[in-house]
N, C-alpha and C positions, 0 to 999 in steps of 0.2 A: 781422731788423734788426741792424745792426751795433752793437755798443757797443764805444766808446772809454771807455779806461781812463788820462784825464791821467798823473797821477801815476807809474804805469808805463811809459807812450806806447805800450800794447800795443791790440790790436786784436780782438775775437773774435766771430764769429756763431754761433748755433746750438751753442755749445759749441766751436767752432774755432777754432782761433788763427791769426792772419792775419798774415803780414808785414806792414809798413807799404812804401812807395814810398821813403822814405828808408832802410831797415833793408836792400831788396834792391842799394839802389845802394850801401850803403856795402862788402856783403856780398859786392857782387860786384866793389868794388875802384873804384869811379868818384870815392871821395872816402875821404878819413881825416880821423877825427872827431878827433888828435890836433892836426890843424893850427889846429882854430878857437883862438878867445883863450878864456881863463877867463873864465867870467863870461857868455860873445856867448851862448850857447843860454838864459840866465835873461832876459838884454838884449833876445832875439826874442822871448823870449813874453812880454814886456811890453808890447813894443813893437804886436805884433798884438792885445793887447787891447786897448789906445789907440788902431789903427785901426778897431777894431770899435766899439767903444764911439759914436766918433766917427762909424762909415758907419751905426749902428742909430737916432744919435739923444740917445743914454744923458746924451751931453756933449757939449762944444763946444770949440774951440781954448783960447776963454778962459780953462776950465776946470782947462789945463794948463801956463799960462804961467810955472811956477813949479815944475814939472817938470822934471827933471830930463833927460826925453826929448821936452824939447819943439819941440827945434828935426827930430824924425824926426814930429813929429804936423802941425806945421809943412809939412815936409816932405810928407807923406799929402794936406793939404788943398791945398794948392797943384798936386799931379799932378792931381788931382781935379778941383779947377778949370781947368786947362788944357787936357784932353784932354776936359772935357764928361763924364767917367765916371760914370754907372749902378750904384750899388752894390746887388746884389737880395738875394746872401745872404753871410754870412760865414763859415768854419769850416762850412763841408761835406762831410759825413763819405761817402767814395765806395768801391765794391770790394764786394767780399763774395764767399762762398765761391767761387758760380761761375770769380770771377777770379783765388782765389788769394793773394789779398792786398786791403789796404785803405790807406785813407790821408786824409788832410784839407785839401780846397782854399782858401785864405785868402779868396779874393772869386770871386765870378759876379756878372761886368757887364758892362754894356752900353758901349762906346764907338764913337764913326763907326759905327750904324746895326751893330755885327756886339754878338757877343755875346763873351765872355773869360774866360777862366779866370787868374787875377791870382796870383800868389803874391808875396808883401810879406818883401822880405831888406833887413835892418838890417848888414850883411857888403859884404863884398866881391863884386864878378861871377865866377862859376866857372864853367866851362862843363859842369858837371853841372846845372845848374839846368836845361838845356831838357829832359835827358831827364828831371827831376822833373815836370815839367810834360806830358810828353809823357805820361809814365804816370798824373797827374791825369786829363788826357783819355779814355784810354782807362779807365780804369775810373768816369770819370763818360760815358761813352757817350752824347758830344751831339756835335755839328758845332760846337765852336768853335776860336776863334785863342788862342796861348798867349802868355802874358807875362809878366817879375818886374820889377818897381820896386823900384829900389834906395835906400832913403831914407837921408841922410847927418846927419850930427851937426852940420851946417851950413845947414840948415832946407832944404836940394836934394835931388836927387832925378832918376835917372837909369832912364828908362822902355826895357826891351830886349826887342822881341817875337822868339819864338821861335818861327819860320817854316820851321826847315830843315827839309827833307823826310824825311831819314833819321833827325831826332830817333825819331820814333814806331816803325819800326826797332831801332832801339839799346834802346829799352824795352821790345819783346817782347822782343827778343834775352834782355835782361839779365832778363828775368820766369823763361823756360825755362829758361835756366842756372839761376835762384836755387831752380827746382822742382826740376829733374835732380837737382841737391846734394840736397837735401832727402832726395831719392828714393834716394839712390845714395848713401851719407859713406862718404867714407876710413876 
């Protein structure tokens, strides 16, 4: 069983430390965390929690009307209403020792009779997001489609399907490269 430590954002299974999907993508140069604005990670974490509370029925949109992130909650609820998305699971840990890494899928959902991995974003669209969801699909090891939903601070959203056939190949190459570098330190 994979154990996730949210404080340190680390994964372990059977005493073995597993790099995360995002760590692998960072280490392989797909993104630079210094490009993120101060506080963006905390904002993203809080917005993920809000969407999870909405999806699991712990809270309703009315509970967030005076919350500073209400527009993001509104955008998420509008996305679900517009697409008919049925959220099955939130924050699903995938991967393991057999894959050499782990990650957390934001949402597993049904939309238009298809199963999707959905990554919820509260910042700008970036090219590496498609590789991130390809990593999650690889670790989830089921036939699913992939998308990111970009929630905006004006209550709107942008849905981006990730259907480039090369994304999964690029993910596997990044994973192999990362493993090789770990086994052959410079």
